[in-house]
MDTraj code that builds the backbone (N, CA, C; nanometers):
import mdtraj as md
import numpy as np

residues = "MET GLN ALA ILE MET GLU THR LEU PHE ASP VAL VAL TYR LEU THR THR VAL ILE THR LEU GLY VAL LEU MET ILE LYS ASN ALA LYS GLY ASN LYS GLN TYR THR LEU PHE GLY ILE MET ALA VAL VAL LEU GLY LEU GLY ASP SER PHE HIS LEU VAL PRO ARG ALA ILE ALA LEU CYS THR THR GLY LEU GLU ASN TYR THR VAL SER LEU GLY ILE GLY LYS PHE ILE THR SER ILE THR MET THR ILE PHE TYR ILE ILE LEU TYR TYR VAL TRP ARG LYS ARG TYR ASP VAL LYS GLY LYS GLN SER LEU THR LEU ALA VAL TYR ALA MET ALA ILE ILE ARG ILE VAL LEU CYS LEU PHE PRO GLN ASN GLU TRP ILE SER ALA ASN PRO SER LEU ALA TRP GLY ILE TYR ARG ASN ILE PRO PHE ALA ILE MET GLY ILE ILE ILE ILE VAL LEU PHE TYR ASN SER ALA LYS GLU ASN ASN ASP ASN PRO PHE LYS TYR MET TRP LEU THR ILE VAL LEU SER PHE ALA PHE TYR ILE PRO VAL VAL LEU TRP ALA ASP VAL ASN PRO LEU ILE GLY MET LEU MET ILE PRO LYS THR CYS ALA TYR VAL TRP THR VAL TRP ILE GLY PHE SER ASP MET LYS ARG ARG LYS".split()
xyz = np.array([
    [0.6683, 0.0075, -2.5962],
    [0.5391, -0.1111, -2.5780],
    [0.5586, -0.0689, -2.4354],
    [0.6232, -0.1469, -2.3627],
    [0.6710, -0.1334, -2.1725],
    [0.5888, 0.0075, -2.1899],
    [0.6251, 0.1223, -2.2361],
    [0.5741, 0.2711, -2.1906],
    [0.4225, 0.2616, -2.2247],
    [0.3976, 0.2007, -2.3236],
    [0.2532, 0.2407, -2.3400],
    [0.1391, 0.1409, -2.2071],
    [0.1875, -0.0034, -2.2026],
    [0.1054, -0.0898, -2.1598],
    [0.1331, -0.0594, -2.0241],
    [0.2611, -0.0729, -1.9551],
    [0.2775, 0.0301, -1.8142],
    [0.1999, 0.1215, -1.7603],
    [0.2094, 0.2411, -1.8650],
    [0.1096, 0.4013, -1.8545],
    [-0.0173, 0.3284, -1.8294],
    [-0.0854, 0.2653, -1.9357],
    [-0.2560, 0.2234, -1.9290],
    [-0.2694, 0.1764, -1.7823],
    [-0.2010, 0.0475, -1.7366],
    [-0.2216, -0.0130, -1.6117],
    [-0.2057, 0.0888, -1.5186],
    [-0.1271, 0.1807, -1.4905],
    [-0.1123, 0.2891, -1.3990],
    [-0.2111, 0.3630, -1.3409],
    [-0.2817, 0.4310, -1.5184],
    [-0.3593, 0.4988, -1.5317],
    [-0.5474, 0.4458, -1.4731],
    [-0.5103, 0.3302, -1.4994],
    [-0.6225, 0.2347, -1.4944],
    [-0.6550, 0.2045, -1.3167],
    [-0.5154, 0.2039, -1.2645],
    [-0.4989, 0.1407, -1.0802],
    [-0.5575, 0.2998, -1.0361],
    [-0.4515, 0.3739, -1.0592],
    [-0.4832, 0.5053, -0.9859],
    [-0.6697, 0.5265, -0.9682],
    [-0.6954, 0.5430, -1.1104],
    [-0.8039, 0.5586, -1.1141],
    [-0.9220, 0.5103, -1.0623],
    [-0.9198, 0.3606, -1.0538],
    [-0.9720, 0.3008, -1.0114],
    [-0.9652, 0.2652, -0.8230],
    [-0.8834, 0.2873, -0.7575],
    [-0.8584, 0.2916, -0.6653],
    [-0.9133, 0.4477, -0.6175],
    [-0.8684, 0.5339, -0.6321],
    [-0.8796, 0.7027, -0.5857],
    [-1.0478, 0.6904, -0.6196],
    [-1.1113, 0.6362, -0.7223],
    [-1.2710, 0.6522, -0.7510],
    [-1.3178, 0.5670, -0.6693],
    [-1.2784, 0.4633, -0.6496],
    [-1.3330, 0.3710, -0.5073],
    [-1.3299, 0.4329, -0.4116],
    [-1.2280, 0.4911, -0.3724],
    [-1.1955, 0.5639, -0.2425],
    [-1.2931, 0.6702, -0.1908],
    [-1.3248, 0.7953, -0.3491],
    [-1.4393, 0.8911, -0.3378],
    [-1.5237, 0.8391, -0.3102],
    [-1.6234, 0.7287, -0.3545],
    [-1.7306, 0.6685, -0.3798],
    [-1.7842, 0.6241, -0.2013],
    [-1.6843, 0.5368, -0.1319],
    [-1.7002, 0.4844, -0.0402],
    [-1.7442, 0.6265, 0.0457],
    [-1.6241, 0.7043, 0.0606],
    [-1.6629, 0.8440, 0.1370],
    [-1.7678, 0.8884, 0.1236],
    [-1.8348, 0.9197, 0.0338],
    [-1.9322, 0.9958, -0.0147],
    [-2.0262, 0.9020, 0.0207],
    [-2.0799, 0.7860, 0.0189],
    [-2.1951, 0.6996, 0.0468],
    [-2.1514, 0.5893, 0.1791],
    [-2.0495, 0.6506, 0.1896],
    [-2.0849, 0.5584, 0.3323],
    [-2.1452, 0.5947, 0.4699],
    [-2.2692, 0.7146, 0.4114],
    [-2.3810, 0.7388, 0.5370],
    [-2.3456, 0.7718, 0.7057],
    [-2.2364, 0.7611, 0.7364],
    [-2.1972, 0.8173, 0.8657],
    [-2.1068, 0.6672, 0.9292],
    [-2.1253, 0.5380, 0.8534],
    [-2.0416, 0.4306, 0.8963],
    [-1.9048, 0.4520, 0.8932],
    [-1.8643, 0.4495, 1.0232],
    [-1.7240, 0.4921, 1.0096],
    [-1.6035, 0.3544, 0.9833],
    [-1.6431, 0.2895, 0.9337],
    [-1.5492, 0.1771, 0.8784],
    [-1.5587, 0.2184, 0.7355],
    [-1.6454, 0.2481, 0.6718],
    [-1.6816, 0.2339, 0.5046],
    [-1.6023, 0.4431, 0.4935],
    [-1.5659, 0.4736, 0.5922],
    [-1.4953, 0.5919, 0.5681],
    [-1.3679, 0.5724, 0.5748],
    [-1.3255, 0.5086, 0.6553],
    [-1.1673, 0.5155, 0.7062],
    [-1.1313, 0.3990, 0.5675],
    [-1.1660, 0.3325, 0.5210],
    [-1.2149, 0.2847, 0.3936],
    [-1.1515, 0.3360, 0.2606],
    [-1.2616, 0.4543, 0.2669],
    [-1.2724, 0.5222, 0.1422],
    [-1.1601, 0.6061, 0.1576],
    [-1.0996, 0.6753, 0.2858],
    [-0.9678, 0.7287, 0.3025],
    [-0.8015, 0.6845, 0.2669],
    [-0.8854, 0.5312, 0.3335],
    [-0.7651, 0.4513, 0.2931],
    [-0.6981, 0.4743, 0.1472],
    [-0.8239, 0.4333, 0.0824],
    [-0.7944, 0.3771, -0.0683],
    [-0.7359, 0.5319, -0.0941],
    [-0.7936, 0.6476, -0.0873],
    [-0.7529, 0.7600, -0.1798],
    [-0.5952, 0.8030, -0.0846],
    [-0.5670, 0.7928, 0.0039],
    [-0.4299, 0.7700, 0.0379],
    [-0.3312, 0.6422, -0.0203],
    [-0.4189, 0.5520, -0.0464],
    [-0.3079, 0.4757, -0.1340],
    [-0.3165, 0.5102, -0.2903],
    [-0.3830, 0.5482, -0.3316],
    [-0.4257, 0.6049, -0.4687],
    [-0.3102, 0.7356, -0.4840],
    [-0.3642, 0.8339, -0.3893],
    [-0.2690, 0.9854, -0.4344],
    [-0.1350, 0.9514, -0.3926],
    [-0.0806, 0.8528, -0.2946],
    [0.0515, 0.8115, -0.2574],
    [0.1292, 0.7761, -0.3776],
    [0.0780, 0.6508, -0.4120],
    [0.1357, 0.6033, -0.5534],
    [0.1497, 0.6373, -0.6347],
    [0.0685, 0.7887, -0.6858],
    [0.0882, 0.8657, -0.8063],
    [0.2000, 0.9388, -0.7676],
    [0.2795, 0.9964, -0.6285],
    [0.3476, 1.0349, -0.6471],
    [0.4838, 0.9706, -0.7406],
    [0.4995, 0.8260, -0.7494],
    [0.5716, 0.7830, -0.7830],
    [0.5688, 0.7445, -0.8852],
    [0.4028, 0.6981, -0.9687],
    [0.3961, 0.6060, -1.0678],
    [0.3607, 0.7111, -1.1563],
    [0.3131, 0.8135, -1.1491],
    [0.2927, 0.9589, -1.2563],
    [0.5146, 0.9908, -1.3012],
    [0.5714, 1.0584, -1.2057],
    [0.7064, 1.0716, -1.2830],
    [0.7285, 0.9215, -1.3692],
    [0.7290, 0.8265, -1.2654],
    [0.7813, 0.6839, -1.4041],
    [0.7185, 0.6900, -1.5075],
    [0.6045, 0.6907, -1.5427],
    [0.4866, 0.7310, -1.6895],
    [0.5269, 0.8089, -1.7552],
    [0.5888, 0.9129, -1.7009],
    [0.6644, 1.0257, -1.8053],
    [0.7760, 1.0347, -1.8482],
    [0.8782, 0.9213, -1.7305],
    [1.0192, 0.9288, -1.7854],
    [1.0120, 0.7762, -1.9066],
    [0.9277, 0.6996, -1.9073],
    [0.9217, 0.6190, -1.9769],
    [0.8538, 0.6550, -2.1202],
    [0.7646, 0.7206, -2.1164],
    [0.6858, 0.8082, -2.2634],
    [0.7768, 0.9307, -2.3040],
    [0.8846, 0.9798, -2.2032],
    [0.9991, 1.0403, -2.3102],
    [1.1516, 1.0347, -2.3025],
    [1.1858, 1.0235, -2.1936],
    [1.3649, 1.0523, -2.2362],
    [1.4253, 0.9221, -2.1574],
    [1.2905, 0.8663, -2.0415],
    [1.3627, 0.7219, -1.9858],
    [1.3931, 0.7403, -1.8686],
    [1.3734, 0.6761, -1.7453],
    [1.4379, 0.6629, -1.6293],
    [1.5078, 0.7090, -1.5721],
    [1.6422, 0.6825, -1.6382],
    [1.7820, 0.7372, -1.6186],
    [1.7144, 0.9330, -1.6424],
    [1.6921, 0.9781, -1.6825],
    [1.6692, 1.1077, -1.6533],
    [1.5853, 1.1946, -1.5389],
    [1.4847, 1.0784, -1.4788],
    [1.4215, 1.1429, -1.3793],
    [1.4274, 1.0298, -1.2488],
    [1.5427, 1.0937, -1.2055],
    [1.6133, 0.9889, -1.0581],
    [1.5481, 1.0474, -0.9783],
    [1.5547, 1.2091, -0.9859],
    [1.5040, 1.2768, -0.8518],
    [1.3978, 1.2750, -0.8048],
    [1.3523, 1.2856, -0.9600],
    [1.1776, 1.2765, -0.9377],
    [1.1528, 1.1306, -0.9162],
    [1.1956, 1.0676, -0.9212],
    [1.1091, 0.9536, -0.8623],
    [1.1641, 0.8503, -0.7915],
    [1.2736, 0.9198, -0.7391],
    [1.3350, 0.8884, -0.5596],
    [1.2681, 0.9296, -0.4492],
    [1.2301, 1.0662, -0.5057],
    [1.0764, 1.1515, -0.4315],
    [0.9829, 1.1106, -0.4129],
    [0.9521, 1.0652, -0.4928],
    [0.8185, 0.9991, -0.5356],
    [0.7964, 0.8692, -0.4319],
    [0.9296, 0.7877, -0.4520],
    [0.9379, 0.6290, -0.4068],
    [0.9146, 0.6894, -0.2255],
    [0.9986, 0.7727, -0.2101],
    [1.0003, 0.8172, -0.0449],
    [0.8748, 0.8960, 0.0095],
    [0.7794, 0.9575, -0.0937],
    [0.6397, 0.9671, -0.0131],
    [0.5759, 0.8570, -0.0582],
    [0.5562, 0.7605, -0.1176],
    [0.4603, 0.5955, -0.1120],
    [0.5176, 0.5516, -0.0483],
    [0.6740, 0.5600, 0.0380],
    [0.6852, 0.4726, 0.1568],
    [0.6084, 0.5217, 0.2774],
    [0.6026, 0.6391, 0.2786],
    [0.5453, 0.7062, 0.4001],
    [0.3986, 0.6665, 0.3671],
    [0.3252, 0.7150, 0.2555],
    [0.1576, 0.6554, 0.2537],
    [0.1262, 0.5562, 0.2447],
    [0.1915, 0.4590, 0.2003],
    [0.1663, 0.3254, 0.2465],
    [0.1700, 0.2775, 0.4076],
    [0.2716, 0.3078, 0.4365],
    [0.2781, 0.3324, 0.6068],
    [0.0900, 0.3627, 0.6923],
    [0.1320, 0.4917, 0.6453],
    [-0.0428, 0.5335, 0.6906],
    [-0.1565, 0.4630, 0.6514],
    [-0.0925, 0.4072, 0.4988],
    [-0.2564, 0.3396, 0.4800],
    [-0.2624, 0.1849, 0.5400],
    [-0.1649, 0.1334, 0.5968],
    [-0.1453, 0.0129, 0.7177],
    [-0.1820, 0.0582, 0.8532],
    [-0.1787, 0.1717, 0.8515],
    [-0.2191, 0.2304, 1.0004],
    [-0.3591, 0.2492, 0.9623],
    [-0.4275, 0.3189, 0.8743],
    [-0.6072, 0.2956, 0.8784],
    [-0.6075, 0.1707, 0.8485],
    [-0.6054, 0.1180, 0.8016],
    [-0.6461, -0.0649, 0.7591],
    [-0.6643, -0.1019, 0.9002],
    [-0.5065, -0.0682, 0.9915],
    [-0.6080, -0.1725, 1.1635],
    [-0.6532, -0.0847, 1.2070],
    [-0.7203, 0.0383, 1.1998],
    [-0.8571, 0.0654, 1.2271],
    [-1.0080, 0.0568, 1.1900],
    [-0.9754, -0.0090, 1.0438],
    [-1.0966, -0.0586, 0.9811],
    [-1.1145, -0.2123, 1.0698],
    [-1.0158, -0.2927, 1.0753],
    [-1.0431, -0.3919, 1.1705],
    [-1.1153, -0.3868, 1.3105],
    [-1.0533, -0.2515, 1.3529],
    [-1.1143, -0.2530, 1.4647],
    [-1.2675, -0.2250, 1.4777],
    [-1.2683, -0.1094, 1.4039],
    [-1.4025, -0.1048, 1.3731],
    [-1.5006, -0.2027, 1.3099],
    [-1.4402, -0.2664, 1.2197],
    [-1.5312, -0.3729, 1.1851],
    [-1.5765, -0.5118, 1.3208],
    [-1.4876, -0.5219, 1.3560],
    [-1.4896, -0.6224, 1.4918],
    [-1.5229, -0.5702, 1.6061],
    [-1.5193, -0.4185, 1.5836],
    [-1.5755, -0.4019, 1.7013],
    [-1.4914, -0.3865, 1.8544],
    [-1.3631, -0.3798, 1.8141],
    [-1.2755, -0.4336, 1.9016],
    [-1.2682, -0.2953, 1.9886],
    [-1.2242, -0.3288, 2.1386],
    [-1.2253, -0.2444, 2.2337],
    [-1.0651, -0.3155, 2.3212],
    [-1.0216, -0.1308, 2.3742],
    [-0.8644, -0.1908, 2.4191],
    [-0.7666, -0.2331, 2.4236],
    [-0.7437, -0.2789, 2.4002],
    [-0.5906, -0.3923, 2.3088],
    [-0.4735, -0.2004, 2.3106],
    [-0.4429, -0.1642, 2.3791],
    [-0.3971, -0.0334, 2.3919],
    [-0.2258, -0.1154, 2.3075],
    [-0.1936, -0.2624, 2.3791],
    [-0.0340, -0.2503, 2.3655],
    [-0.0563, -0.2844, 2.2380],
    [-0.1403, -0.3700, 2.1739],
    [-0.1359, -0.4146, 1.9973],
    [-0.1240, -0.2668, 1.9614],
    [-0.2213, -0.1810, 1.9514],
    [-0.2444, -0.0084, 1.9329],
    [-0.0595, 0.0748, 1.9408],
    [-0.0346, 0.0532, 2.0387],
    [0.1449, 0.0740, 2.0553],
    [0.1757, 0.0391, 1.9439],
    [0.2123, -0.1349, 1.9573],
    [0.3133, -0.1782, 1.8355],
    [0.2728, -0.1365, 1.7226],
    [0.1326, -0.1478, 1.6816],
    [0.1167, -0.0540, 1.5230],
    [0.1769, 0.0614, 1.4884],
    [0.1633, 0.1574, 1.5784],
    [0.2306, 0.3009, 1.5830],
    [0.3644, 0.2653, 1.6147],
    [0.4271, 0.1962, 1.6842],
    [0.5537, 0.1501, 1.7119],
    [0.6306, 0.1583, 1.5664],
    [0.5638, 0.0558, 1.4955],
    [0.6427, -0.0246, 1.3854],
    [0.6367, 0.1262, 1.2705],
    [0.4730, 0.1541, 1.3197],
    [0.5092, 0.2850, 1.1393],
    [0.5925, 0.4037, 1.1999],
    [0.6347, 0.4225, 1.3780],
    [0.7074, 0.5571, 1.3508],
    [0.8511, 0.4931, 1.3115],
    [0.8974, 0.3496, 1.3778],
    [1.0167, 0.3375, 1.3002],
    [1.0124, 0.3289, 1.1490],
    [0.9626, 0.3103, 1.1104],
    [0.9730, 0.2676, 0.9872],
    [0.9841, 0.4248, 0.8662],
    [0.8723, 0.5200, 0.9293],
    [0.8929, 0.6889, 0.8723],
    [1.0357, 0.6852, 0.9001],
    [1.0582, 0.7132, 1.0244],
    [1.2182, 0.7226, 1.0892],
    [1.3125, 0.6794, 1.0066],
    [1.3017, 0.5629, 0.9966],
    [1.4130, 0.5319, 0.8958],
    [1.3971, 0.5471, 0.7412],
    [1.2904, 0.5975, 0.6486],
    [1.2766, 0.6554, 0.6081],
    [1.3390, 0.8166, 0.5587],
    [1.3736, 0.8416, 0.6700],
    [1.4182, 0.9621, 0.6529],
    [1.5678, 0.9862, 0.6620],
    [1.6061, 0.8948, 0.6836],
    [1.7603, 0.8891, 0.6841],
    [1.8588, 0.9149, 0.5815],
    [1.9371, 1.0536, 0.5407],
    [1.9767, 1.0387, 0.4075],
    [2.0686, 0.8524, 0.3539],
    [2.1199, 0.8150, 0.4738],
    [2.1579, 0.7025, 0.3922],
    [2.0387, 0.6278, 0.2624],
    [1.9668, 0.6193, 0.2799],
    [1.8227, 0.5639, 0.2081],
    [1.9076, 0.6220, 0.0459],
    [1.9478, 0.7218, 0.0275],
    [1.9976, 0.7689, -0.0956],
    [1.8530, 0.7590, -0.2507],
    [1.7424, 0.8417, -0.1715],
    [1.6779, 0.8313, -0.2346],
    [1.6915, 0.8213, -0.3723],
    [1.7201, 0.9470, -0.4000],
    [1.7617, 1.0625, -0.5390],
    [1.8710, 1.0320, -0.6140],
    [1.9671, 0.9156, -0.5601],
    [2.0628, 0.8469, -0.5710],
    [2.0092, 0.7199, -0.7163],
    [2.1064, 0.7181, -0.8055],
    [2.0856, 0.6549, -0.9109],
    [2.1066, 0.4908, -0.8811],
    [2.2160, 0.4301, -0.7768],
    [2.1925, 0.3556, -0.7027],
    [2.1911, 0.3996, -0.5661],
    [2.0438, 0.3584, -0.5130],
    [2.0443, 0.3576, -0.3794],
    [2.0571, 0.2608, -0.2573],
    [2.0974, 0.2467, -0.1854],
    [2.1258, 0.1767, -0.0948],
    [2.0517, 0.0206, -0.0552],
    [2.0736, -0.0472, -0.0768],
    [2.0044, -0.2052, -0.0585],
    [1.9971, -0.1882, 0.0597],
    [2.1098, -0.2086, 0.1312],
    [2.0982, -0.2547, 0.2928],
    [2.0007, -0.1451, 0.3808],
    [1.9200, 0.0088, 0.2969],
    [1.8692, 0.0823, 0.3942],
    [1.7117, 0.0386, 0.3243],
    [1.7366, -0.0102, 0.1645],
    [1.5564, -0.0177, 0.1544],
    [1.5703, -0.2000, 0.2578],
    [1.6789, -0.2880, 0.2934],
    [1.5605, -0.3569, 0.3781],
    [1.5414, -0.3166, 0.5198],
    [1.6258, -0.2398, 0.6024],
    [1.6505, -0.2163, 0.6900],
    [1.4264, -0.1399, 0.7520],
    [1.4778, -0.0175, 0.6031],
    [1.2871, 0.0293, 0.6550],
    [1.2003, -0.0585, 0.6526],
    [1.2078, -0.1695, 0.5921],
    [1.0830, -0.2392, 0.5200],
    [1.0826, -0.3237, 0.6290],
    [1.1577, -0.3399, 0.7371],
    [1.1592, -0.4512, 0.8510],
    [1.0521, -0.4389, 0.9138],
    [1.0568, -0.3185, 0.9845],
    [0.8811, -0.2668, 1.0555],
    [0.7704, -0.2306, 0.9733],
    [0.7779, -0.2492, 0.8208],
    [0.6823, -0.2279, 0.7433],
    [0.6297, -0.3587, 0.7588],
    [0.7003, -0.4441, 0.7381],
    [0.6958, -0.6021, 0.7093],
    [0.6113, -0.6487, 0.8607],
    [0.6809, -0.6269, 0.9308],
    [0.6135, -0.6202, 1.0924],
    [0.4780, -0.5849, 1.1128],
    [0.3888, -0.4913, 1.0695],
    [0.3190, -0.3923, 1.0644],
    [0.2499, -0.5011, 0.9864],
    [0.2957, -0.5303, 0.8671],
    [0.1665, -0.5860, 0.7511],
    [0.1374, -0.7561, 0.8227],
    [0.2501, -0.7826, 0.8723],
    [0.2379, -0.9617, 0.9690],
    [0.0874, -0.9416, 1.0603],
    [0.1302, -0.8442, 1.1364],
    [0.0024, -0.7761, 1.2175],
    [-0.1119, -0.7658, 1.1788],
    [-0.1155, -0.7162, 1.0710],
    [-0.2651, -0.7255, 0.9994],
    [-0.2884, -0.8277, 0.9468],
    [-0.2367, -0.9222, 0.8920],
    [-0.2763, -1.0206, 0.8524],
    [-0.3495, -1.0983, 0.9301],
    [-0.2722, -1.1213, 1.0572],
    [-0.2676, -1.1970, 1.1898],
    [-0.4709, -1.1681, 1.2159],
    [-0.3936, -1.0186, 1.2280],
    [-0.5531, -0.9367, 1.3079],
    [-0.6958, -1.0589, 1.2019],
    [-0.6751, -0.9856, 1.0692],
    [-0.8131, -0.9958, 0.9656],
    [-0.8137, -1.1231, 0.9747],
    [-0.6982, -1.2225, 0.9548],
    [-0.7157, -1.3512, 0.9171],
    [-0.8088, -1.4024, 1.0607],
    [-0.8050, -1.4086, 1.1694],
    [-0.8344, -1.4579, 1.3075],
    [-0.9532, -1.4090, 1.3105],
    [-0.9373, -1.2856, 1.2801],
    [-1.1189, -1.2130, 1.3189],
    [-1.2310, -1.2738, 1.2425],
    [-1.1735, -1.3052, 1.1176],
    [-1.2521, -1.3040, 0.9621],
    [-1.3501, -1.4484, 0.9586],
    [-1.1961, -1.5669, 1.0762],
    [-1.2206, -1.6534, 1.0313],
    [-1.3304, -1.6930, 1.1972],
    [-1.3305, -1.6134, 1.2983],
    [-1.3848, -1.6235, 1.4460],
    [-1.5345, -1.5675, 1.4137],
    [-1.5430, -1.4628, 1.3109],
    [-1.6512, -1.4019, 1.2844],
    [-1.7729, -1.4830, 1.1647],
    [-1.6831, -1.5605, 1.1540],
    [-1.7717, -1.6294, 1.0064],
    [-1.7464, -1.5117, 0.8635],
    [-1.6970, -1.4296, 0.9225],
    [-1.7133, -1.3300, 0.8274],
    [-1.6603, -1.3630, 0.6458],
    [-1.8231, -1.3454, 0.5740],
    [-1.7522, -1.3958, 0.4418],
    [-1.7219, -1.2983, 0.3397],
    [-1.7402, -1.2028, 0.3785],
    [-1.6815, -1.0645, 0.3081],
    [-1.5533, -1.0749, 0.2436],
    [-1.5100, -1.0652, 0.4072],
    [-1.3573, -1.0478, 0.4616],
    [-1.2564, -1.1021, 0.4172],
    [-1.3309, -1.2556, 0.4046],
    [-1.2521, -1.3801, 0.4368],
    [-1.1025, -1.3781, 0.3649],
    [-1.1069, -1.3014, 0.2825],
    [-0.9868, -1.2929, 0.1817],
    [-0.8969, -1.1430, 0.2067],
    [-0.9558, -1.1114, 0.3514],
    [-0.8659, -0.9396, 0.3239],
    [-0.7129, -1.0037, 0.3859],
    [-0.7048, -1.0848, 0.4576],
    [-0.5786, -1.1285, 0.5082],
    [-0.4486, -1.1423, 0.3172],
    [-0.5303, -1.2247, 0.3164],
    [-0.4513, -1.3148, 0.1939],
    [-0.4114, -1.1918, 0.0966],
    [-0.5110, -1.0949, 0.0704],
    [-0.4583, -0.9742, -0.0288],
    [-0.3188, -0.9251, 0.0071],
    [-0.2967, -0.9141, 0.1480],
    [-0.1761, -0.8448, 0.2189],
    [-0.0520, -0.9221, 0.1758],
    [-0.1209, -1.0645, 0.2513],
    [0.0073, -1.1410, 0.1806],
    [0.0445, -1.1506, 0.0557],
    [-0.0150, -1.1436, -0.0155],
    [-0.0056, -1.1460, -0.1617],
    [0.1173, -1.0000, -0.2414],
    [0.0452, -0.8991, -0.1233],
    [0.0871, -0.7818, -0.1590],
    [0.2830, -0.7490, -0.1344],
    [0.2569, -0.8475, -0.0075],
    [0.4252, -0.8417, 0.0331],
    [0.4847, -0.9279, -0.0203],
    [0.4093, -1.0517, -0.0533],
    [0.4998, -1.1485, -0.1866],
    [0.5400, -1.1204, -0.2852],
    [0.4959, -1.0225, -0.3705],
    [0.5336, -0.9944, -0.4394],
    [0.6169, -0.8563, -0.4731],
    [0.5925, -0.7901, -0.3254],
    [0.6890, -0.6531, -0.2840],
    [0.8389, -0.6768, -0.2799],
    [0.8870, -0.7976, -0.1718],
    [0.9641, -0.8486, -0.1327],
    [1.0860, -0.9065, -0.2553],
    [1.0646, -0.9727, -0.2869],
    [1.1735, -0.9358, -0.3975],
    [1.1821, -0.8388, -0.5357],
    [1.1220, -0.7475, -0.5450],
    [1.0967, -0.6323, -0.6015],
    [1.2308, -0.5136, -0.4721],
    [1.2136, -0.5492, -0.3767],
    [1.3458, -0.4736, -0.2708],
    [1.4389, -0.5089, -0.2504],
    [1.4270, -0.6350, -0.2854],
    [1.5953, -0.7123, -0.2650],
    [1.6986, -0.7720, -0.3953],
    [1.5996, -0.7693, -0.5076],
    [1.6347, -0.7855, -0.6357],
    [1.5971, -0.7138, -0.7212],
    [1.5159, -0.6532, -0.7755],
    [1.5131, -0.5286, -0.8803],
    [1.5914, -0.4227, -0.9348],
    [1.7303, -0.4191, -0.7994],
    [1.8108, -0.3449, -0.8727],
    [1.8922, -0.4373, -0.9923],
    [1.9056, -0.6088, -0.9163],
    [2.0236, -0.6779, -0.9881],
    [1.9143, -0.7191, -1.1310],
    [1.8258, -0.7260, -1.1062],
    [1.7449, -0.7968, -1.2326],
    [1.6152, -0.7034, -1.2688],
    [1.6138, -0.6027, -1.3445],
    [1.5178, -0.5001, -1.3802],
    [1.3532, -0.6128, -1.3917],
    [1.3824, -0.7041, -1.4287],
    [1.2815, -0.7771, -1.4924],
    [1.1828, -0.7763, -1.3875],
    [1.2431, -0.8607, -1.2295],
    [1.1531, -0.8760, -1.1510],
    [1.0835, -0.7278, -1.0435],
    [1.1262, -0.6152, -1.1108],
    [1.0172, -0.5255, -1.0967],
    [0.8979, -0.5192, -1.1593],
    [0.8714, -0.6156, -1.2560],
    [0.7237, -0.6426, -1.2976],
    [0.6789, -0.6984, -1.2057],
    [0.7304, -0.7185, -1.1051],
    [0.6471, -0.7977, -0.9687],
    [0.5243, -0.6632, -0.9214],
    [0.6035, -0.5756, -0.9505],
    [0.4880, -0.4440, -0.8874],
    [0.3345, -0.4215, -0.9472],
    [0.3376, -0.5384, -1.0696],
    [0.2106, -0.5363, -1.1168],
    [0.0939, -0.5925, -1.0169],
    [0.1474, -0.7382, -0.9771],
    [0.0386, -0.8230, -0.9275],
    [0.0660, -0.7333, -0.7678],
    [0.1595, -0.6830, -0.7379],
    [0.1547, -0.6506, -0.6226],
    [0.0311, -0.5391, -0.5871],
    [0.0394, -0.4560, -0.7135],
    [-0.0975, -0.3688, -0.7109],
    [-0.2133, -0.4061, -0.7614],
    [-0.2451, -0.5601, -0.7938],
    [-0.3475, -0.5911, -0.8267],
    [-0.3746, -0.6238, -0.7058],
    [-0.2877, -0.6623, -0.5881],
    [-0.3187, -0.6804, -0.4667],
    [-0.4083, -0.6108, -0.3850],
    [-0.3425, -0.4671, -0.4072],
    [-0.3600, -0.3714, -0.3285],
    [-0.5319, -0.3668, -0.4114],
    [-0.5615, -0.3387, -0.5134],
    [-0.7041, -0.2837, -0.5528],
    [-0.8158, -0.4238, -0.5215],
    [-0.7774, -0.5163, -0.4883],
    [-0.8385, -0.6465, -0.4551],
    [-0.8331, -0.5729, -0.2922],
    [-0.7921, -0.5411, -0.2434],
    [-0.7852, -0.4906, -0.0687],
    [-0.9035, -0.4229, -0.0849],
    [-0.8782, -0.3118, -0.1881],
    [-0.9869, -0.2011, -0.1519],
    [-1.1052, -0.2017, -0.2631],
    [-1.1405, -0.3443, -0.3119],
    [-1.2350, -0.3945, -0.3678],
    [-1.3256, -0.4533, -0.2923],
    [-1.2316, -0.5339, -0.2132],
    [-1.3313, -0.6011, -0.0736],
    [-1.4262, -0.5254, 0.0030],
    [-1.3970, -0.3844, 0.0460],
    [-1.4623, -0.3038, 0.1466],
    [-1.5774, -0.2593, 0.0502],
    [-1.5160, -0.1830, -0.0950],
    [-1.6061, -0.1154, -0.1499],
    [-1.7364, -0.2373, -0.1792],
    [-1.7189, -0.3387, -0.2124],
    [-1.8208, -0.4778, -0.2274],
    [-1.8682, -0.4709, -0.1108],
    [-1.8241, -0.4591, -0.0167],
    [-1.9381, -0.5251, 0.1251],
    [-2.0153, -0.3817, 0.1249],
    [-1.9495, -0.2838, 0.1374],
    [-2.0384, -0.1537, 0.1749],
    [-2.1651, -0.1678, 0.0216],
    [-2.1758, -0.1897, -0.0952],
    [-2.2645, -0.1892, -0.1447],
    [-2.3336, -0.2595, -0.1179],
    [-2.2857, -0.4051, -0.0645],
    [-2.3907, -0.5269, -0.0365],
    [-2.4740, -0.4686, 0.0743],
    [-2.4645, -0.3899, 0.1343],
    [-2.5046, -0.3652, 0.2769],
    [-2.5977, -0.2493, 0.2825],
    [-2.5900, -0.1998, 0.1148],
    [-2.6719, -0.0636, 0.1078],
    [-2.8530, -0.0825, 0.0964],
])
top = md.Topology()
chain = top.add_chain()
for i, resn in enumerate(residues, 1):
    res = top.add_residue(resn, chain, resSeq=i)
    for name in ("N", "CA", "C"):
        top.add_atom(name, md.element.get_by_symbol(name[0]), res)
traj = md.Trajectory(xyz[None], top)
């Protein structure tokens, strides 16, 4: 039952975000904000597919324990693409609120992204191990969390200052994604049921994409 339900959920999720992303790119009509948003959605979907597709195959065949290498490589790729996702989201913020300058802020975002990616490259992460390092799972997610906090604060303040009703909950979608993701990093290996929190985390990302898509449709 888990295999069927989880696989169906993942198929719907990946199809939804990639489709919405392609539609935004196609229908942006020169609006760089929506083009960026569409690219971001496609990066999210394609990146997650490297982990979710092997996981679905594993669940529907011989089990997760027999797909350790492909799942680990997929998790590594997803870690990189999620970092890129937040860099693009930062530029969505800049375009939406016509932000100029703030080089120090841009530098901070890139610094956290580079640190995150470099940490992901260390062999101590043991990506293809059946029991990867918890400590390195925490290390690589510290700069990622800092990136998330920066983006949360930026969207919260800008939406409030500009009375931006369509984007007023953008900050909340990011808060929820991290709130569901952090327990998985810390305790999923101890209690596999905690891994179920990836479902609401995924829903939070769909909400993020839907906010951008809905705003584009509204402005047509």
